[in-house]
PDB file as gemmi writes it, atoms N, CA and C in Angstrom:
CRYST1    1.000    1.000    1.000  90.00  90.00  90.00 P 1                      
ATOM      1  N   MET A   1      -2.805  16.510 -25.995  1.00  0.00           N  
ATOM      2  CA  MET A   1      -2.907  15.578 -24.841  1.00  0.00           C  
ATOM      3  C   MET A   1      -1.297  14.598 -25.193  1.00  0.00           C  
ATOM      4  N   ARG A   2      -1.222  14.444 -26.509  1.00  0.00           N  
ATOM      5  CA  ARG A   2       0.397  14.042 -26.590  1.00  0.00           C  
ATOM      6  C   ARG A   2       1.116  14.494 -26.220  1.00  0.00           C  
ATOM      7  N   LEU A   3       1.193  16.001 -26.033  1.00  0.00           N  
ATOM      8  CA  LEU A   3       2.385  17.111 -25.531  1.00  0.00           C  
ATOM      9  C   LEU A   3       2.219  16.896 -24.075  1.00  0.00           C  
ATOM     10  N   SER A   4       1.147  16.753 -23.303  1.00  0.00           N  
ATOM     11  CA  SER A   4       1.178  16.524 -21.634  1.00  0.00           C  
ATOM     12  C   SER A   4       1.810  15.354 -21.523  1.00  0.00           C  
ATOM     13  N   SER A   5       1.459  14.249 -22.267  1.00  0.00           N  
ATOM     14  CA  SER A   5       2.369  12.870 -21.821  1.00  0.00           C  
ATOM     15  C   SER A   5       3.720  12.818 -21.893  1.00  0.00           C  
ATOM     16  N   HIS A   6       3.873  13.779 -23.068  1.00  0.00           N  
ATOM     17  CA  HIS A   6       5.377  13.842 -23.316  1.00  0.00           C  
ATOM     18  C   HIS A   6       6.144  14.632 -22.096  1.00  0.00           C  
ATOM     19  N   ILE A   7       5.439  15.631 -21.872  1.00  0.00           N  
ATOM     20  CA  ILE A   7       6.303  16.187 -20.476  1.00  0.00           C  
ATOM     21  C   ILE A   7       6.342  15.450 -19.440  1.00  0.00           C  
ATOM     22  N   LEU A   8       5.338  14.875 -19.201  1.00  0.00           N  
ATOM     23  CA  LEU A   8       5.014  13.754 -18.095  1.00  0.00           C  
ATOM     24  C   LEU A   8       6.296  12.775 -18.070  1.00  0.00           C  
ATOM     25  N   LEU A   9       6.582  12.055 -19.281  1.00  0.00           N  
ATOM     26  CA  LEU A   9       7.604  11.330 -19.491  1.00  0.00           C  
ATOM     27  C   LEU A   9       8.709  11.874 -19.285  1.00  0.00           C  
ATOM     28  N   LEU A  10       9.001  13.208 -19.504  1.00  0.00           N  
ATOM     29  CA  LEU A  10      10.275  14.074 -19.190  1.00  0.00           C  
ATOM     30  C   LEU A  10      10.445  13.965 -17.789  1.00  0.00           C  
ATOM     31  N   GLU A  11       9.155  14.706 -17.064  1.00  0.00           N  
ATOM     32  CA  GLU A  11       9.602  14.820 -15.903  1.00  0.00           C  
ATOM     33  C   GLU A  11       9.872  13.257 -15.053  1.00  0.00           C  
ATOM     34  N   VAL A  12       9.336  11.990 -15.295  1.00  0.00           N  
ATOM     35  CA  VAL A  12       9.660  11.224 -14.526  1.00  0.00           C  
ATOM     36  C   VAL A  12      11.177  10.668 -15.241  1.00  0.00           C  
ATOM     37  N   HIS A  13      11.695  10.526 -16.223  1.00  0.00           N  
ATOM     38  CA  HIS A  13      12.975  10.532 -16.679  1.00  0.00           C  
ATOM     39  C   HIS A  13      13.945  11.056 -16.332  1.00  0.00           C  
ATOM     40  N   ILE A  14      13.998  12.419 -16.074  1.00  0.00           N  
ATOM     41  CA  ILE A  14      15.130  13.452 -16.018  1.00  0.00           C  
ATOM     42  C   ILE A  14      15.282  13.441 -14.353  1.00  0.00           C  
ATOM     43  N   PRO A  15      14.444  13.070 -13.313  1.00  0.00           N  
ATOM     44  CA  PRO A  15      14.656  13.211 -11.728  1.00  0.00           C  
ATOM     45  C   PRO A  15      15.077  11.567 -11.776  1.00  0.00           C  
ATOM     46  N   GLN A  16      15.081  10.753 -12.533  1.00  0.00           N  
ATOM     47  CA  GLN A  16      15.350   9.202 -12.573  1.00  0.00           C  
ATOM     48  C   GLN A  16      17.050   9.333 -12.583  1.00  0.00           C  
ATOM     49  N   LYS A  17      17.564  10.167 -13.723  1.00  0.00           N  
ATOM     50  CA  LYS A  17      18.886  10.300 -13.873  1.00  0.00           C  
ATOM     51  C   LYS A  17      19.362  11.321 -12.741  1.00  0.00           C  
ATOM     52  N   ILE A  18      18.953  11.913 -12.096  1.00  0.00           N  
ATOM     53  CA  ILE A  18      19.434  12.950 -10.993  1.00  0.00           C  
ATOM     54  C   ILE A  18      19.421  11.880  -9.750  1.00  0.00           C  
ATOM     55  N   PHE A  19      18.353  11.245  -9.638  1.00  0.00           N  
ATOM     56  CA  PHE A  19      18.562  10.287  -8.552  1.00  0.00           C  
ATOM     57  C   PHE A  19      19.571   9.110  -8.293  1.00  0.00           C  
ATOM     58  N   TYR A  20      19.977   8.717  -9.616  1.00  0.00           N  
ATOM     59  CA  TYR A  20      21.119   7.865  -9.956  1.00  0.00           C  
ATOM     60  C   TYR A  20      22.235   8.449  -9.881  1.00  0.00           C  
ATOM     61  N   PHE A  21      22.161   9.446 -10.558  1.00  0.00           N  
ATOM     62  CA  PHE A  21      23.506  10.262 -10.243  1.00  0.00           C  
ATOM     63  C   PHE A  21      23.916  10.622  -8.889  1.00  0.00           C  
ATOM     64  N   LEU A  22      22.850  10.779  -8.148  1.00  0.00           N  
ATOM     65  CA  LEU A  22      23.522  11.120  -6.693  1.00  0.00           C  
ATOM     66  C   LEU A  22      23.698  10.168  -5.909  1.00  0.00           C  
ATOM     67  N   LEU A  23      22.767   9.017  -6.103  1.00  0.00           N  
ATOM     68  CA  LEU A  23      23.241   7.816  -5.454  1.00  0.00           C  
ATOM     69  C   LEU A  23      24.531   7.482  -5.999  1.00  0.00           C  
ATOM     70  N   TRP A  24      25.290   7.578  -6.896  1.00  0.00           N  
ATOM     71  CA  TRP A  24      26.339   7.190  -7.370  1.00  0.00           C  
ATOM     72  C   TRP A  24      27.479   7.992  -6.851  1.00  0.00           C  
ATOM     73  N   ARG A  25      27.160   9.174  -6.746  1.00  0.00           N  
ATOM     74  CA  ARG A  25      28.180  10.303  -5.829  1.00  0.00           C  
ATOM     75  C   ARG A  25      28.027   9.964  -4.548  1.00  0.00           C  
ATOM     76  N   PHE A  26      26.924   9.436  -4.061  1.00  0.00           N  
ATOM     77  CA  PHE A  26      27.078   9.152  -2.403  1.00  0.00           C  
ATOM     78  C   PHE A  26      27.789   7.842  -2.216  1.00  0.00           C  
ATOM     79  N   LEU A  27      27.423   6.684  -3.500  1.00  0.00           N  
ATOM     80  CA  LEU A  27      28.201   5.700  -2.914  1.00  0.00           C  
ATOM     81  C   LEU A  27      29.974   5.808  -2.872  1.00  0.00           C  
ATOM     82  N   SER A  28      29.848   6.719  -4.348  1.00  0.00           N  
ATOM     83  CA  SER A  28      31.464   7.120  -4.554  1.00  0.00           C  
ATOM     84  C   SER A  28      32.238   7.179  -3.293  1.00  0.00           C  
ATOM     85  N   PHE A  29      31.665   8.012  -2.720  1.00  0.00           N  
ATOM     86  CA  PHE A  29      32.292   8.912  -1.529  1.00  0.00           C  
ATOM     87  C   PHE A  29      32.153   7.909  -0.094  1.00  0.00           C  
ATOM     88  N   ASP A  30      31.518   6.950   0.161  1.00  0.00           N  
ATOM     89  CA  ASP A  30      31.157   6.581   1.174  1.00  0.00           C  
ATOM     90  C   ASP A  30      31.968   5.116   1.323  1.00  0.00           C  
ATOM     91  N   PRO A  31      32.976   5.442   2.058  1.00  0.00           N  
ATOM     92  CA  PRO A  31      33.910   4.344   2.544  1.00  0.00           C  
ATOM     93  C   PRO A  31      33.065   2.631   2.701  1.00  0.00           C  
ATOM     94  N   PHE A  32      32.173   2.897   3.352  1.00  0.00           N  
ATOM     95  CA  PHE A  32      31.540   1.637   3.740  1.00  0.00           C  
ATOM     96  C   PHE A  32      30.439   1.256   2.719  1.00  0.00           C  
ATOM     97  N   ALA A  33      30.466   1.769   1.773  1.00  0.00           N  
ATOM     98  CA  ALA A  33      29.468   1.439   0.778  1.00  0.00           C  
ATOM     99  C   ALA A  33      29.542  -0.143   0.245  1.00  0.00           C  
ATOM    100  N   THR A  34      30.786  -0.646   0.200  1.00  0.00           N  
ATOM    101  CA  THR A  34      30.844  -1.704  -0.249  1.00  0.00           C  
ATOM    102  C   THR A  34      30.040  -2.699   0.765  1.00  0.00           C  
ATOM    103  N   SER A  35      29.693  -2.450   1.867  1.00  0.00           N  
ATOM    104  CA  SER A  35      28.806  -3.331   2.869  1.00  0.00           C  
ATOM    105  C   SER A  35      27.576  -3.187   2.608  1.00  0.00           C  
ATOM    106  N   TYR A  36      26.889  -2.293   2.293  1.00  0.00           N  
ATOM    107  CA  TYR A  36      25.499  -1.774   1.681  1.00  0.00           C  
ATOM    108  C   TYR A  36      24.995  -2.566   0.236  1.00  0.00           C  
ATOM    109  N   ILE A  37      26.214  -2.883  -0.461  1.00  0.00           N  
ATOM    110  CA  ILE A  37      25.590  -3.339  -2.090  1.00  0.00           C  
ATOM    111  C   ILE A  37      25.805  -4.502  -1.865  1.00  0.00           C  
ATOM    112  N   SER A  38      25.087  -5.685  -2.181  1.00  0.00           N  
ATOM    113  CA  SER A  38      24.910  -6.886  -2.279  1.00  0.00           C  
ATOM    114  C   SER A  38      25.615  -7.331  -3.781  1.00  0.00           C  
ATOM    115  N   PRO A  39      26.078  -8.383  -3.612  1.00  0.00           N  
ATOM    116  CA  PRO A  39      26.453  -8.959  -5.198  1.00  0.00           C  
ATOM    117  C   PRO A  39      25.799  -8.643  -6.416  1.00  0.00           C  
ATOM    118  N   PHE A  40      24.536  -8.926  -6.041  1.00  0.00           N  
ATOM    119  CA  PHE A  40      23.662  -8.918  -7.043  1.00  0.00           C  
ATOM    120  C   PHE A  40      23.486  -7.707  -7.576  1.00  0.00           C  
ATOM    121  N   LEU A  41      23.443  -6.264  -6.971  1.00  0.00           N  
ATOM    122  CA  LEU A  41      24.070  -5.058  -7.037  1.00  0.00           C  
ATOM    123  C   LEU A  41      25.243  -4.613  -7.723  1.00  0.00           C  
ATOM    124  N   ALA A  42      25.910  -5.538  -7.345  1.00  0.00           N  
ATOM    125  CA  ALA A  42      27.341  -4.969  -7.755  1.00  0.00           C  
ATOM    126  C   ALA A  42      27.692  -5.449  -9.200  1.00  0.00           C  
ATOM    127  N   LEU A  43      27.063  -6.443  -9.285  1.00  0.00           N  
ATOM    128  CA  LEU A  43      27.084  -7.017 -10.882  1.00  0.00           C  
ATOM    129  C   LEU A  43      26.240  -6.300 -11.763  1.00  0.00           C  
ATOM    130  N   THR A  44      24.724  -5.789 -11.091  1.00  0.00           N  
ATOM    131  CA  THR A  44      24.235  -4.963 -12.153  1.00  0.00           C  
ATOM    132  C   THR A  44      24.459  -3.444 -12.171  1.00  0.00           C  
ATOM    133  N   TRP A  45      25.404  -2.997 -11.410  1.00  0.00           N  
ATOM    134  CA  TRP A  45      25.611  -1.613 -11.147  1.00  0.00           C  
ATOM    135  C   TRP A  45      26.045  -1.243 -12.644  1.00  0.00           C  
ATOM    136  N   LYS A  46      27.187  -1.633 -13.099  1.00  0.00           N  
ATOM    137  CA  LYS A  46      27.912  -1.255 -14.292  1.00  0.00           C  
ATOM    138  C   LYS A  46      26.715  -1.341 -15.450  1.00  0.00           C  
ATOM    139  N   LYS A  47      25.903  -2.323 -15.482  1.00  0.00           N  
ATOM    140  CA  LYS A  47      24.761  -2.496 -16.656  1.00  0.00           C  
ATOM    141  C   LYS A  47      24.009  -1.142 -16.401  1.00  0.00           C  
ATOM    142  N   THR A  48      23.451  -0.829 -15.148  1.00  0.00           N  
ATOM    143  CA  THR A  48      22.585   0.499 -15.049  1.00  0.00           C  
ATOM    144  C   THR A  48      23.129   1.866 -15.464  1.00  0.00           C  
ATOM    145  N   LEU A  49      24.414   1.949 -15.066  1.00  0.00           N  
ATOM    146  CA  LEU A  49      25.395   2.983 -15.443  1.00  0.00           C  
ATOM    147  C   LEU A  49      25.441   2.904 -16.858  1.00  0.00           C  
ATOM    148  N   PHE A  50      25.652   1.848 -17.518  1.00  0.00           N  
ATOM    149  CA  PHE A  50      25.835   2.094 -18.913  1.00  0.00           C  
ATOM    150  C   PHE A  50      24.480   2.630 -19.447  1.00  0.00           C  
ATOM    151  N   PHE A  51      23.484   2.327 -18.939  1.00  0.00           N  
ATOM    152  CA  PHE A  51      22.123   2.528 -19.372  1.00  0.00           C  
ATOM    153  C   PHE A  51      21.894   3.942 -19.447  1.00  0.00           C  
ATOM    154  N   ILE A  52      22.057   4.532 -18.088  1.00  0.00           N  
ATOM    155  CA  ILE A  52      22.092   5.824 -18.156  1.00  0.00           C  
ATOM    156  C   ILE A  52      22.918   6.598 -18.875  1.00  0.00           C  
ATOM    157  N   THR A  53      23.980   6.167 -19.042  1.00  0.00           N  
ATOM    158  CA  THR A  53      25.085   7.136 -19.886  1.00  0.00           C  
ATOM    159  C   THR A  53      24.953   6.696 -21.288  1.00  0.00           C  
TER     160      THR A  53                                                      
END                                                                             
Protein backbone atom coordinates (compact mmCIF):
# COMPACT_ATOMS: atom_id res chain seq x y z
CA MET A 1 0.00 0.00 0.00
CA ARG A 2 2.81 2.35 0.86
CA LEU A 3 4.68 1.48 -2.30
CA SER A 4 1.71 2.22 -4.53
CA SER A 5 1.10 5.57 -2.83
CA HIS A 6 4.79 6.41 -3.24
CA ILE A 7 4.64 5.60 -6.96
CA LEU A 8 1.50 7.70 -7.27
CA LEU A 9 3.33 10.59 -5.60
CA LEU A 10 6.13 10.30 -8.15
CA GLU A 11 3.64 10.16 -11.01
CA VAL A 12 2.08 13.39 -9.81
CA HIS A 13 5.34 15.11 -8.91
CA ILE A 14 7.43 14.46 -12.02
CA PRO A 15 4.89 15.54 -14.70
CA GLN A 16 4.37 18.73 -12.68
CA LYS A 17 8.05 19.58 -13.12
CA ILE A 18 7.83 18.70 -16.81
CA PHE A 19 4.77 20.92 -17.18
CA TYR A 20 6.50 23.88 -15.53
CA PHE A 21 9.62 23.28 -17.61
CA LEU A 22 7.62 23.29 -20.84
CA LEU A 23 5.72 26.34 -19.66
CA TRP A 24 9.03 28.09 -18.93
CA ARG A 25 10.37 27.13 -22.39
CA PHE A 26 7.19 28.41 -24.02
CA LEU A 27 7.27 31.71 -22.17
CA SER A 28 10.98 32.21 -22.76
CA PHE A 29 10.49 31.93 -26.53
CA ASP A 30 7.22 33.88 -26.66
CA PRO A 31 7.89 37.56 -27.53
CA PHE A 32 4.43 38.46 -26.20
CA ALA A 33 4.75 36.52 -22.97
CA THR A 34 4.83 39.69 -20.87
CA SER A 35 1.30 40.55 -22.02
CA TYR A 36 0.03 37.20 -20.73
CA ILE A 37 1.70 37.34 -17.33
CA SER A 38 0.08 39.40 -14.61
CA PRO A 39 2.30 41.33 -12.16
CA PHE A 40 1.40 38.84 -9.43
CA LEU A 41 2.60 35.90 -11.52
CA ALA A 42 5.70 37.85 -12.46
CA LEU A 43 6.52 38.27 -8.77
CA THR A 44 5.84 34.64 -7.88
CA TRP A 45 7.57 33.22 -10.98
CA LYS A 46 11.06 33.45 -9.47
CA LYS A 47 9.81 31.79 -6.29
CA THR A 48 8.24 28.96 -8.28
CA LEU A 49 11.33 28.46 -10.40
CA PHE A 50 13.49 28.41 -7.28
CA PHE A 51 11.19 25.86 -5.67
CA ILE A 52 11.33 23.56 -8.69
CA THR A 53 15.12 23.68 -9.04
